[in-house]
Structure formats: C-alpha cells, structure tokens
DRENPA-3360 file (N, C-alpha, C; in nm, 2 decimals, always signed):
BEGIN
1 = XXXXXXXX = -2.84/+0.03/-0.25/-2.73/+0.10/-0.32/-2.63/+0.00/-0.37 ~ -2.59/+0.02/-0.50/-2.49/-0.07/-0.56/-2.35/-0.04/-0.50 ~ -2.28/-0.15/-0.47/-2.15/-0.14/-0.41/-2.04/-0.16/-0.52 ~ -2.09/-0.20/-0.64/-2.00/-0.20/-0.76/-2.08/-0.13/-0.87 ~ -2.01/-0.03/-0.92/-2.07/+0.06/-1.03/-2.00/+0.03/-1.16 ~ -2.07/+0.01/-1.27/-2.01/-0.02/-1.40/-2.04/+0.09/-1.50 ~ -1.96/+0.11/-1.59/-1.98/+0.20/-1.70/-1.91/+0.15/-1.82 ~ -1.98/+0.15/-1.94/-1.92/+0.10/-2.06/-1.87/+0.23/-2.14;
9 = XXXXXXXX = -1.75/+0.22/-2.18/-1.69/+0.32/-2.27/-1.64/+0.25/-2.39 ~ -1.70/+0.27/-2.50/-1.67/+0.19/-2.63/-1.66/+0.04/-2.60 ~ -1.54/-0.02/-2.61/-1.53/-0.16/-2.59/-1.47/-0.19/-2.45 ~ -1.47/-0.09/-2.36/-1.41/-0.11/-2.23/-1.52/-0.10/-2.12 ~ -1.51/-0.19/-2.02/-1.60/-0.19/-1.90/-1.53/-0.14/-1.78 ~ -1.57/-0.02/-1.73/-1.51/+0.03/-1.61/-1.59/-0.03/-1.49 ~ -1.52/-0.08/-1.39/-1.58/-0.15/-1.27/-1.52/-0.08/-1.15 ~ -1.61/-0.01/-1.08/-1.57/+0.07/-0.96/-1.61/+0.01/-0.83;
17 = XXXXXXXX = -1.52/-0.01/-0.74/-1.55/-0.05/-0.60/-1.61/+0.07/-0.53 ~ -1.73/+0.06/-0.48/-1.81/+0.18/-0.44/-1.86/+0.17/-0.30 ~ -1.77/+0.13/-0.20/-1.81/+0.13/-0.06/-1.70/+0.21/+0.02 ~ -1.67/+0.33/-0.02/-1.56/+0.41/+0.03/-1.57/+0.43/+0.18 ~ -1.70/+0.45/+0.23/-1.71/+0.47/+0.38/-1.67/+0.36/+0.46 ~ -1.66/+0.24/+0.40/-1.61/+0.12/+0.47/-1.47/+0.08/+0.42 ~ -1.40/+0.17/+0.36/-1.27/+0.14/+0.30/-1.28/+0.03/+0.19 ~ -1.39/+0.03/+0.13/-1.42/-0.07/+0.02/-1.40/-0.21/+0.07;
25 = XXXXXXXX = -1.43/-0.24/+0.19/-1.42/-0.38/+0.25/-1.53/-0.46/+0.18 ~ -1.50/-0.58/+0.14/-1.59/-0.66/+0.06/-1.69/-0.74/+0.16 ~ -1.82/-0.71/+0.15/-1.92/-0.79/+0.21/-1.97/-0.89/+0.10 ~ -2.07/-0.97/+0.14/-2.13/-1.06/+0.04/-2.19/-0.99/-0.08 ~ -2.26/-0.88/-0.05/-2.32/-0.81/-0.16/-2.22/-0.76/-0.26 ~ -2.11/-0.70/-0.21/-2.01/-0.64/-0.29/-1.94/-0.75/-0.37 ~ -1.91/-0.87/-0.31/-1.84/-0.98/-0.38/-1.93/-1.03/-0.50 ~ -2.06/-1.04/-0.47/-2.15/-1.09/-0.57/-2.16/-0.99/-0.69;
33 = XXXXXXXX = -2.17/-0.86/-0.65/-2.19/-0.76/-0.76/-2.06/-0.75/-0.84 ~ -1.94/-0.78/-0.78/-1.82/-0.78/-0.86/-1.82/-0.90/-0.95 ~ -1.87/-1.01/-0.90/-1.88/-1.13/-0.99/-1.98/-1.10/-1.10 ~ -2.08/-1.03/-1.07/-2.18/-1.00/-1.18/-2.12/-0.91/-1.28 ~ -2.04/-0.81/-1.24/-1.97/-0.72/-1.33/-1.87/-0.80/-1.42 ~ -1.80/-0.89/-1.36/-1.71/-0.97/-1.45/-1.79/-1.06/-1.55 ~ -1.90/-1.11/-1.50/-1.99/-1.19/-1.59/-2.04/-1.10/-1.70 ~ -2.08/-0.98/-1.67/-2.13/-0.88/-1.77/-2.02/-0.86/-1.88;
41 = XXXXXXXX = -1.89/-0.85/-1.83/-1.78/-0.83/-1.93/-1.77/-0.96/-2.02 ~ -1.78/-1.07/-1.96/-1.77/-1.20/-2.04/-1.88/-1.21/-2.14 ~ -2.00/-1.18/-2.10/-2.12/-1.21/-2.18/-2.15/-1.11/-2.29 ~ -2.10/-0.99/-2.28/-2.12/-0.88/-2.37/-2.02/-0.89/-2.48 ~ -2.05/-0.93/-2.61/-1.95/-0.94/-2.71/-1.89/-0.81/-2.75 ~ -1.95/-0.69/-2.71/-1.90/-0.56/-2.74/-1.80/-0.51/-2.64 ~ -1.78/-0.58/-2.53/-1.69/-0.55/-2.43/-1.56/-0.63/-2.45 ~ -1.45/-0.56/-2.47/-1.33/-0.64/-2.50/-1.22/-0.63/-2.39;
49 = XXXXXXXX = -1.24/-0.54/-2.29/-1.14/-0.53/-2.18/-1.22/-0.47/-2.06 ~ -1.16/-0.50/-1.94/-1.22/-0.44/-1.82/-1.11/-0.37/-1.74 ~ -1.16/-0.27/-1.66/-1.07/-0.19/-1.57/-1.14/-0.19/-1.43 ~ -1.07/-0.23/-1.33/-1.12/-0.23/-1.19/-1.04/-0.12/-1.12 ~ -1.12/-0.03/-1.05/-1.06/+0.08/-0.98/-1.16/+0.10/-0.86 ~ -1.13/+0.21/-0.78/-1.21/+0.23/-0.66/-1.25/+0.38/-0.63 ~ -1.36/+0.39/-0.56/-1.40/+0.52/-0.51/-1.33/+0.54/-0.37 ~ -1.29/+0.67/-0.34/-1.23/+0.70/-0.21/-1.08/+0.68/-0.21;
57 = XXXXXXXX = -1.03/+0.69/-0.09/-0.88/+0.69/-0.08/-0.82/+0.55/-0.09 ~ -0.89/+0.44/-0.07/-0.84/+0.31/-0.06/-0.90/+0.22/-0.16 ~ -0.82/+0.13/-0.22/-0.87/+0.03/-0.31/-0.96/-0.07/-0.23 ~ -0.90/-0.14/-0.13/-0.99/-0.21/-0.04/-0.91/-0.25/+0.08 ~ -0.98/-0.25/+0.20/-0.91/-0.30/+0.32/-0.93/-0.45/+0.34 ~ -0.99/-0.51/+0.24/-1.00/-0.66/+0.24/-1.14/-0.70/+0.26 ~ -1.16/-0.82/+0.32/-1.29/-0.88/+0.35/-1.36/-0.82/+0.47 ~ -1.49/-0.80/+0.46/-1.57/-0.76/+0.58/-1.60/-0.90/+0.65;
65 = XXXXXXXX = -1.51/-0.93/+0.74/-1.52/-1.07/+0.80/-1.65/-1.09/+0.88 ~ -1.70/-0.99/+0.94/-1.83/-1.01/+1.01/-1.94/-1.05/+0.92 ~ -1.93/-1.01/+0.79/-2.04/-1.05/+0.70/-2.00/-1.17/+0.62 ~ -1.88/-1.18/+0.57/-1.84/-1.29/+0.48/-1.79/-1.41/+0.56 ~ -1.73/-1.39/+0.67/-1.67/-1.50/+0.75/-1.77/-1.61/+0.77 ~ -1.89/-1.59/+0.83/-1.98/-1.69/+0.86/-2.03/-1.77/+0.74 ~ -2.04/-1.71/+0.62/-2.08/-1.78/+0.50/-1.97/-1.87/+0.45 ~ -1.84/-1.82/+0.46/-1.73/-1.91/+0.42/-1.72/-2.03/+0.52;
73 = XXXXXXXX = -1.73/-2.00/+0.65/-1.72/-2.11/+0.75/-1.83/-2.22/+0.72 ~ -1.95/-2.18/+0.68/-2.05/-2.28/+0.65/-2.04/-2.35/+0.52 ~ -1.94/-2.30/+0.44/-1.92/-2.36/+0.31/-2.02/-2.31/+0.20 ~ -2.07/-2.19/+0.23/-2.17/-2.14/+0.13/-2.11/-2.10/+0.00 ~ -2.18/-2.12/-0.11/-2.14/-2.08/-0.24/-2.17/-1.93/-0.26 ~ -2.07/-1.85/-0.27/-2.08/-1.71/-0.28/-2.13/-1.66/-0.42 ~ -2.09/-1.74/-0.52/-2.11/-1.70/-0.66/-2.20/-1.78/-0.74 ~ -2.18/-1.91/-0.74/-2.25/-2.00/-0.83/-2.17/-2.02/-0.96;
81 = XXXXXXXX = -2.20/-2.13/-1.03/-2.12/-2.17/-1.15/-2.15/-2.08/-1.26 ~ -2.26/-2.01/-1.27/-2.29/-1.92/-1.39/-2.22/-1.79/-1.38 ~ -2.16/-1.75/-1.26/-2.09/-1.62/-1.25/-1.94/-1.64/-1.25 ~ -1.87/-1.54/-1.30/-1.73/-1.54/-1.30/-1.67/-1.50/-1.17 ~ -1.60/-1.59/-1.10/-1.54/-1.57/-0.98/-1.42/-1.47/-0.99 ~ -1.42/-1.35/-0.93/-1.31/-1.25/-0.95/-1.18/-1.30/-0.91 ~ -1.17/-1.39/-0.81/-1.05/-1.45/-0.76/-1.01/-1.58/-0.85 ~ -1.10/-1.62/-0.93/-1.08/-1.74/-1.02/-1.04/-1.86/-0.94;
89 = XXXXXXXX = -1.10/-1.89/-0.83/-1.08/-2.01/-0.76/-1.19/-2.11/-0.78 ~ -1.29/-2.07/-0.86/-1.41/-2.16/-0.89/-1.50/-2.08/-0.99 ~ -1.61/-2.14/-1.01/-1.70/-2.07/-1.11/-1.65/-2.07/-1.25 ~ -1.70/-1.97/-1.33/-1.65/-1.96/-1.47/-1.52/-1.89/-1.48 ~ -1.44/-1.94/-1.58/-1.31/-1.88/-1.60/-1.33/-1.74/-1.68 ~ -1.25/-1.65/-1.64/-1.25/-1.52/-1.72/-1.16/-1.54/-1.84 ~ -1.21/-1.49/-1.96/-1.14/-1.51/-2.08/-1.09/-1.37/-2.14 ~ -1.15/-1.26/-2.09/-1.12/-1.13/-2.14/-1.02/-1.06/-2.05;
97 = XXXXXXXX = -0.94/-0.97/-2.11/-0.83/-0.90/-2.03/-0.89/-0.81/-1.92 ~ -0.81/-0.79/-1.82/-0.85/-0.71/-1.70/-0.73/-0.64/-1.64 ~ -0.75/-0.51/-1.63/-0.65/-0.42/-1.57/-0.69/-0.36/-1.44 ~ -0.60/-0.35/-1.34/-0.63/-0.30/-1.21/-0.56/-0.16/-1.19 ~ -0.63/-0.07/-1.12/-0.57/+0.06/-1.07/-0.59/+0.06/-0.92 ~ -0.48/+0.05/-0.84/-0.49/+0.04/-0.70/-0.42/+0.16/-0.63 ~ -0.48/+0.19/-0.51/-0.42/+0.30/-0.43/-0.46/+0.28/-0.28 ~ -0.40/+0.35/-0.19/-0.42/+0.34/-0.05/-0.39/+0.20/+0.00;
105 = XXXXXXXX = -0.48/+0.14/+0.07/-0.47/+0.00/+0.11/-0.52/-0.10/+0.01 ~ -0.44/-0.20/-0.02/-0.48/-0.31/-0.10/-0.45/-0.44/-0.03 ~ -0.55/-0.49/+0.05/-0.53/-0.60/+0.14/-0.61/-0.72/+0.10 ~ -0.56/-0.84/+0.14/-0.62/-0.97/+0.13/-0.69/-0.99/+0.00 ~ -0.83/-0.99/-0.01/-0.90/-1.01/-0.13/-0.86/-0.92/-0.24 ~ -0.81/-0.79/-0.20/-0.77/-0.70/-0.30/-0.65/-0.75/-0.38 ~ -0.55/-0.81/-0.31/-0.43/-0.87/-0.37/-0.48/-0.99/-0.45 ~ -0.57/-1.07/-0.40/-0.60/-1.20/-0.46/-0.68/-1.17/-0.59;
113 = XXXXXXXX = -0.76/-1.07/-0.60/-0.83/-1.04/-0.72/-0.73/-0.97/-0.82 ~ -0.63/-0.90/-0.77/-0.53/-0.84/-0.85/-0.44/-0.95/-0.91 ~ -0.41/-1.05/-0.83/-0.32/-1.16/-0.89/-0.40/-1.24/-0.99 ~ -0.53/-1.24/-0.99/-0.61/-1.31/-1.09/-0.63/-1.23/-1.21 ~ -0.59/-1.10/-1.21/-0.61/-1.02/-1.33/-0.48/-1.03/-1.41 ~ -0.47/-0.93/-1.51/-0.36/-0.94/-1.61/-0.25/-0.84/-1.58 ~ -0.29/-0.71/-1.56/-0.20/-0.60/-1.54/-0.25/-0.52/-1.43 ~ -0.15/-0.47/-1.34/-0.19/-0.38/-1.23/-0.10/-0.26/-1.23;
121 = XXXXXXXX = -0.16/-0.14/-1.21/-0.09/-0.02/-1.19/-0.12/+0.03/-1.05 ~ -0.02/+0.07/-0.97/-0.05/+0.12/-0.83/+0.01/+0.25/-0.81 ~ -0.06/+0.33/-0.72/-0.01/+0.46/-0.68/+0.11/+0.43/-0.59 ~ +0.20/+0.53/-0.59/+0.33/+0.51/-0.51/+0.30/+0.49/-0.36 ~ +0.19/+0.55/-0.31/+0.16/+0.54/-0.17/+0.08/+0.42/-0.13 ~ +0.06/+0.33/-0.22/-0.02/+0.21/-0.19/+0.05/+0.12/-0.09 ~ -0.03/+0.06/+0.00/+0.03/-0.04/+0.09/-0.05/-0.17/+0.07 ~ +0.03/-0.28/+0.05/-0.02/-0.41/+0.03/-0.01/-0.50/+0.15;
129 = XXXXXXXX = -0.09/-0.60/+0.16/-0.08/-0.69/+0.27/-0.17/-0.81/+0.26 ~ -0.11/-0.93/+0.27/-0.18/-1.06/+0.28/-0.18/-1.10/+0.42 ~ -0.27/-1.05/+0.50/-0.26/-1.05/+0.65/-0.33/-1.17/+0.72 ~ -0.38/-1.26/+0.64/-0.47/-1.37/+0.71/-0.39/-1.44/+0.82 ~ -0.26/-1.46/+0.80/-0.19/-1.54/+0.90/-0.20/-1.48/+1.04 ~ -0.22/-1.34/+1.04/-0.24/-1.27/+1.17/-0.37/-1.30/+1.24 ~ -0.47/-1.36/+1.16/-0.60/-1.39/+1.21/-0.62/-1.54/+1.23 ~ -0.51/-1.61/+1.21/-0.52/-1.76/+1.24/-0.57/-1.84/+1.12;
137 = XXXXXXXX = -0.58/-1.79/+1.00/-0.62/-1.87/+0.89/-0.53/-1.84/+0.77 ~ -0.56/-1.90/+0.65/-0.48/-1.87/+0.53/-0.56/-1.80/+0.42 ~ -0.50/-1.74/+0.33/-0.57/-1.68/+0.22/-0.65/-1.79/+0.14 ~ -0.78/-1.76/+0.11/-0.86/-1.86/+0.04/-0.90/-1.81/-0.09 ~ -0.84/-1.71/-0.14/-0.87/-1.65/-0.27/-0.76/-1.67/-0.38 ~ -0.67/-1.77/-0.35/-0.57/-1.81/-0.45/-0.43/-1.75/-0.43 ~ -0.41/-1.67/-0.32/-0.28/-1.61/-0.31/-0.17/-1.71/-0.28 ~ -0.20/-1.82/-0.22/-0.09/-1.92/-0.19/-0.05/-1.99/-0.32;
145 = XXXXXXXX = -0.12/-1.97/-0.42/-0.08/-2.03/-0.55/-0.03/-1.92/-0.64 ~ -0.10/-1.81/-0.66/-0.07/-1.71/-0.76/+0.05/-1.62/-0.72 ~ +0.06/-1.60/-0.59/+0.16/-1.51/-0.54/+0.30/-1.58/-0.56 ~ +0.30/-1.71/-0.55/+0.43/-1.78/-0.57/+0.46/-1.78/-0.72 ~ +0.36/-1.80/-0.81/+0.38/-1.80/-0.95/+0.43/-1.66/-1.00 ~ +0.36/-1.55/-0.95/+0.39/-1.42/-0.99/+0.52/-1.36/-0.93 ~ +0.54/-1.39/-0.80/+0.65/-1.32/-0.73/+0.77/-1.40/-0.69 ~ +0.75/-1.54/-0.71/+0.86/-1.63/-0.67/+0.84/-1.68/-0.53;
153 = XXXXXXXX = +0.89/-1.80/-0.50/+0.87/-1.86/-0.37/+0.91/-1.78/-0.25 ~ +1.03/-1.73/-0.25/+1.08/-1.66/-0.13/+1.01/-1.53/-0.11 ~ +0.98/-1.46/-0.21/+0.91/-1.33/-0.20/+0.77/-1.35/-0.15 ~ +0.70/-1.46/-0.20/+0.57/-1.49/-0.16/+0.57/-1.53/-0.01 ~ +0.65/-1.62/+0.03/+0.66/-1.67/+0.17/+0.69/-1.56/+0.27 ~ +0.77/-1.46/+0.22/+0.81/-1.35/+0.31/+0.69/-1.28/+0.36 ~ +0.59/-1.26/+0.27/+0.47/-1.18/+0.31/+0.35/-1.27/+0.35 ~ +0.34/-1.39/+0.29/+0.23/-1.48/+0.33/+0.25/-1.53/+0.48;
161 = XXXXXXXX = +0.37/-1.55/+0.52/+0.40/-1.61/+0.65/+0.41/-1.50/+0.76 ~ +0.44/-1.38/+0.72/+0.45/-1.27/+0.83/+0.33/-1.18/+0.83 ~ +0.26/-1.17/+0.72/+0.14/-1.08/+0.72/+0.19/-0.93/+0.72 ~ +0.32/-0.91/+0.69/+0.37/-0.77/+0.69/+0.31/-0.69/+0.58 ~ +0.29/-0.56/+0.60/+0.25/-0.47/+0.49/+0.38/-0.44/+0.41 ~ +0.36/-0.41/+0.28/+0.47/-0.37/+0.20/+0.43/-0.27/+0.10 ~ +0.53/-0.20/+0.04/+0.50/-0.08/-0.04/+0.48/-0.11/-0.18 ~ +0.43/-0.01/-0.26/+0.41/-0.03/-0.40/+0.55/-0.05/-0.47;
169 = XXXXXXXX = +0.65/+0.01/-0.42/+0.78/-0.01/-0.48/+0.83/-0.16/-0.46 ~ +0.80/-0.21/-0.34/+0.83/-0.36/-0.32/+0.74/-0.45/-0.41 ~ +0.61/-0.41/-0.42/+0.52/-0.49/-0.50/+0.57/-0.49/-0.65 ~ +0.63/-0.37/-0.69/+0.68/-0.37/-0.83/+0.81/-0.45/-0.84 ~ +0.89/-0.45/-0.74/+1.02/-0.53/-0.74/+0.99/-0.68/-0.75 ~ +0.89/-0.73/-0.68/+0.86/-0.87/-0.68/+0.77/-0.91/-0.79 ~ +0.72/-0.82/-0.87/+0.64/-0.85/-0.98/+0.49/-0.86/-0.96 ~ +0.44/-0.82/-0.84/+0.30/-0.82/-0.82/+0.23/-0.72/-0.90;
177 = XXXXXXXX = +0.28/-0.60/-0.92/+0.23/-0.50/-1.00/+0.32/-0.48/-1.12 ~ +0.27/-0.41/-1.23/+0.36/-0.39/-1.34/+0.40/-0.25/-1.36 ~ +0.33/-0.15/-1.29/+0.37/-0.01/-1.30/+0.34/+0.05/-1.17 ~ +0.42/+0.15/-1.13/+0.39/+0.24/-1.01/+0.39/+0.38/-1.06 ~ +0.30/+0.46/-1.01/+0.29/+0.60/-1.06/+0.27/+0.70/-0.94 ~ +0.32/+0.82/-0.96/+0.30/+0.92/-0.85/+0.17/+0.99/-0.88 ~ +0.11/+0.97/-1.00/-0.02/+1.03/-1.03/-0.13/+0.94/-0.99 ~ -0.26/+0.97/-1.03/-0.37/+0.88/-1.01/-0.35/+0.76/-1.09;
185 = XXXXXXXX = -0.35/+0.64/-1.03/-0.33/+0.52/-1.11/-0.44/+0.49/-1.21 ~ -0.56/+0.55/-1.19/-0.67/+0.52/-1.28/-0.63/+0.57/-1.42 ~ -0.57/+0.69/-1.43/-0.53/+0.75/-1.56/-0.44/+0.66/-1.64 ~ -0.34/+0.61/-1.58/-0.24/+0.52/-1.65/-0.30/+0.39/-1.68 ~ -0.38/+0.33/-1.58/-0.45/+0.20/-1.61/-0.55/+0.22/-1.72 ~ -0.62/+0.33/-1.73/-0.72/+0.35/-1.83/-0.65/+0.36/-1.97 ~ -0.53/+0.42/-1.98/-0.46/+0.42/-2.10/-0.42/+0.28/-2.15 ~ -0.37/+0.20/-2.05/-0.33/+0.06/-2.09/-0.46/-0.01/-2.13;
193 = XXXXXXXX = -0.57/+0.00/-2.06/-0.69/-0.08/-2.09/-0.74/-0.03/-2.23 ~ -0.74/+0.10/-2.26/-0.79/+0.14/-2.39/-0.70/+0.09/-2.50 ~ -0.57/+0.08/-2.48/-0.48/+0.02/-2.58/-0.52/-0.12/-2.60 ~ -0.54/-0.20/-2.50/-0.58/-0.34/-2.51/-0.71/-0.35/-2.58 ~ -0.81/-0.27/-2.55/-0.94/-0.27/-2.60/-0.94/-0.23/-2.75 ~ -0.83/-0.17/-2.80/-0.82/-0.14/-2.94/-0.76/-0.25/-3.03 ~ -0.72/-0.36/-2.96/-0.66/-0.47/-3.03/-0.77/-0.56/-3.08 ~ -0.73/-0.66/-3.17/-0.83/-0.76/-3.21/-0.87/-0.85/-3.09;
201 = XXXXXXXX = -0.99/-0.85/-3.05/-1.03/-0.92/-2.93/-1.01/-1.07/-2.93 ~ -1.03/-1.13/-3.05/-1.00/-1.28/-3.05/-0.86/-1.31/-3.03 ~ -0.77/-1.23/-3.08/-0.62/-1.25/-3.07/-0.59/-1.23/-2.92 ~ -0.65/-1.13/-2.86/-0.62/-1.10/-2.72/-0.66/-1.21/-2.63 ~ -0.78/-1.26/-2.65/-0.83/-1.38/-2.57/-0.75/-1.50/-2.60 ~ -0.71/-1.52/-2.72/-0.63/-1.64/-2.75/-0.49/-1.63/-2.68 ~ -0.44/-1.51/-2.67/-0.31/-1.49/-2.60/-0.33/-1.53/-2.45 ~ -0.44/-1.48/-2.39/-0.46/-1.51/-2.25/-0.48/-1.66/-2.23;
209 = XXXXXXXX = -0.55/-1.72/-2.32/-0.58/-1.87/-2.31/-0.45/-1.94/-2.32 ~ -0.36/-1.90/-2.41/-0.23/-1.97/-2.42/-0.14/-1.96/-2.30 ~ -0.14/-1.84/-2.25/-0.06/-1.82/-2.12/-0.11/-1.90/-2.01 ~ -0.25/-1.90/-1.99/-0.31/-1.98/-1.89/-0.28/-2.13/-1.90 ~ -0.29/-2.17/-2.03/-0.26/-2.31/-2.05/-0.12/-2.35/-2.02 ~ -0.03/-2.27/-2.04/+0.11/-2.30/-2.01/+0.13/-2.31/-1.86 ~ +0.05/-2.23/-1.78/+0.06/-2.23/-1.63/+0.00/-2.35/-1.58 ~ -0.12/-2.38/-1.63/-0.20/-2.49/-1.57/-0.16/-2.63/-1.63;
217 = XXXXXXXX = -0.14/-2.64/-1.76/-0.11/-2.77/-1.82/+0.03/-2.79/-1.86 ~ +0.11/-2.69/-1.85/+0.25/-2.70/-1.88/+0.29/-2.65/-2.02 ~ +0.42/-2.61/-2.03/+0.47/-2.55/-2.16/+0.45/-2.64/-2.28 ~ +0.47/-2.77/-2.26/+0.47/-2.86/-2.38/+0.33/-2.86/-2.45 ~ +0.23/-2.87/-2.37/+0.09/-2.87/-2.42/+0.06/-2.73/-2.49 ~ +0.10/-2.63/-2.42/+0.07/-2.49/-2.47/+0.14/-2.47/-2.60 ~ +0.27/-2.51/-2.61/+0.34/-2.50/-2.74/+0.28/-2.58/-2.85 ~ +0.23/-2.70/-2.82/+0.17/-2.78/-2.92/+0.04/-2.72/-2.98;
225 = XXXXXXXX = -0.02/-2.64/-2.90/-0.15/-2.58/-2.95/-0.13/-2.44/-3.01 ~ -0.01/-2.39/-3.01/+0.01/-2.25/-3.07/-0.02/-2.24/-3.22 ~ +0.03/-2.34/-3.29/+0.02/-2.33/-3.44/-0.13/-2.35/-3.48 ~ -0.20/-2.44/-3.43/-0.35/-2.45/-3.46/-0.42/-2.33/-3.43 ~ -0.40/-2.27/-3.32/-0.46/-2.14/-3.28/-0.43/-2.03/-3.38 ~ -0.30/-2.02/-3.41/-0.25/-1.92/-3.50/-0.32/-1.93/-3.64 ~ -0.33/-2.05/-3.69/-0.39/-2.08/-3.82/-0.54/-2.04/-3.81 ~ -0.61/-2.07/-3.70/-0.75/-2.03/-3.69/-0.77/-1.88/-3.69;
233 = XXXXXXXX = -0.68/-1.81/-3.62/-0.69/-1.66/-3.61/-0.66/-1.60/-3.75 ~ -0.57/-1.66/-3.83/-0.54/-1.61/-3.96/-0.66/-1.61/-4.06 ~ -0.76/-1.69/-4.03/-0.88/-1.69/-4.11/-0.98/-1.59/-4.07 ~ -0.96/-1.51/-3.97/-1.06/-1.42/-3.92/-1.06/-1.29/-4.00 ~ -1.17/-1.22/-4.00/-1.18/-1.09/-4.06/-1.08/-0.99/-4.00 ~ -1.06/-1.00/-3.87/-0.97/-0.91/-3.80/-0.83/-0.93/-3.85 ~ -0.79/-1.05/-3.87/-0.65/-1.07/-3.92/-0.63/-1.01/-4.06 ~ -0.73/-1.02/-4.14/-0.73/-0.95/-4.28/-0.72/-0.80/-4.26;
241 = XXXXXXXX = -0.80/-0.75/-4.16/-0.80/-0.61/-4.14/-0.66/-0.56/-4.08 ~ -0.61/-0.64/-4.00/-0.47/-0.61/-3.94/-0.37/-0.60/-4.05 ~ -0.37/-0.70/-4.14/-0.27/-0.70/-4.25/-0.30/-0.58/-4.35 ~ -0.42/-0.55/-4.38/-0.45/-0.44/-4.47/-0.42/-0.31/-4.41 ~ -0.44/-0.29/-4.28/-0.41/-0.16/-4.22/-0.26/-0.14/-4.21 ~ -0.18/-0.25/-4.20/-0.04/-0.24/-4.20/+0.01/-0.19/-4.34 ~ -0.04/-0.26/-4.44/+0.00/-0.23/-4.58/-0.05/-0.09/-4.62 ~ -0.16/-0.04/-4.57/-0.22/+0.09/-4.60/-0.17/+0.20/-4.51;
249 = XXXXXXXX = -0.09/+0.16/-4.41/-0.04/+0.25/-4.31/-0.14/+0.34/-4.24 ~ -0.24/+0.26/-4.18/-0.35/+0.33/-4.11/-0.38/+0.24/-3.98 ~ -0.46/+0.30/-3.89/-0.50/+0.23/-3.77/-0.60/+0.12/-3.81 ~ -0.58/+0.00/-3.75/-0.68/-0.11/-3.77/-0.81/-0.08/-3.71 ~ -0.92/-0.12/-3.77/-1.05/-0.11/-3.71/-1.11/-0.25/-3.70 ~ -1.08/-0.31/-3.58/-1.12/-0.45/-3.56/-1.27/-0.46/-3.52 ~ -1.33/-0.57/-3.55/-1.47/-0.59/-3.52/-1.49/-0.72/-3.44 ~ -1.39/-0.79/-3.40/-1.41/-0.91/-3.32/-1.46/-1.02/-3.40;
257 = X = -1.43/-1.03/-3.53/-1.48/-1.14/-3.61/-1.36/-1.20/-3.69;
% end
C-alpha cells in the first residue's frame, strides 16, 4: 500500500500523506515515498507547483521512531543523492514551489517539512510541537536552523527547548504559517497553489532561487545576481506572453519557455 498518494491536476501535483490509521506517522517507507513525490515534481516539466496535505484527522504525529530511529542511529541514508529530501537537509534541492495544508497534530518532521516549504495554511484547531527535547535528542530535520530564520530566535527557542505544544494562532503569530482558517485548510491551500501554478514557472523558480540565495549566501550576493537573472527572464517566451496579455487585457497563458 502506498503511504504517499499523488495526483496531477493541470500543472499542480497533489501529495497526500496516507497513513491515517497511524496518525500519518512517518516510517521509512513513507519518508522515501514523500521524497519520490518531491522528485516527481522536480523532474516533470509540466508540474509547476506542489501541494502537501493529509488523509484523516491529523497532518502527522511525527516520526515512527520504532522504524526510523534505528536507521538514523546507524547513519543510514534514507533518500540518496538523486531524490529530493523533503526536509532539505541533504540530497537534491527543491526548486519548485510547495504549499502545505495542515490540521490536527503537526509534530516534529511535520514542522520541519513545513519549514522547508514556501507557504503553509493551517486549520484553527491544529496543534504544533517540536518535541524532540522531551525524548533526549534534537530535531535533525532542520528545525534548529529554519525555525530561527522563520520565527525569530526567542520564539524558536521557546518551543525548541520546552517541547511545548502550541496553537495555530500562535504559529501564525510567530510566522511559522501564513494563514489560519476555520474551514478545511486544503481548500484554501489549493486556491493558493493553483494561483502559483498559473504564473510563469521560470519566474517563480527564479524568485525561489533568489530568496534562497539571500538566506544561504547573503543579501549582497543575491542582489548582485538579480539584474542578470531579470535580463535572462526578459528573453523568454513567457515574458513576451506576460507583456502581451497585459496590453491585450487578458489572462496570460504561460508555457514554461
């Protein structure tokens, strides 16, 4: 049985966590299938955006430690260099945009994959937690880096060092998520993902790359590369289509060229 189910809708890849009877806890199979889904998104030129959501009441209760723990302790490679690591701590980098829809519990690896994505929408009743400190170890999926970047030092340490659960409203306040809804978060996340997937994909990917460069290599280098990237994009068919659609007052029909 597949623990990750994918569906292509136009230029959008839907990625569903499909282990609801285990509260979508990630075992090795599920982690690898998620990495394979991300790789599918990267390798298919007709997929321009991804949306991660879940079956059942909970997004994920975190890692299935009985299954994943021994592999991590032995230093085993869960993904390999050819697959896109969903937490982006190794393997291939993700270049295409990714939106999350979360509900119920979103714990440990759920937060870390969310922090490695671009936009997250959460149901009002979602409870978040980076609880590794309560088990005697630290997050190894990037939370000690990205939570500080996204939420600020004090906010990150408040929850990294206590392991306390916190609400969707608190996650919104500290910037971990971008929207909170009383409805099904899938519907709102889908609307956002569909909007992103309607944009010129080369421009979207260049935007992600520029933001990532500013975080990793610093603002000065990212600024220096902006004009060359902009000039390159201006020579694309999509840029011409974008200008023509504006002048003709119609919706642009981008082709990713």
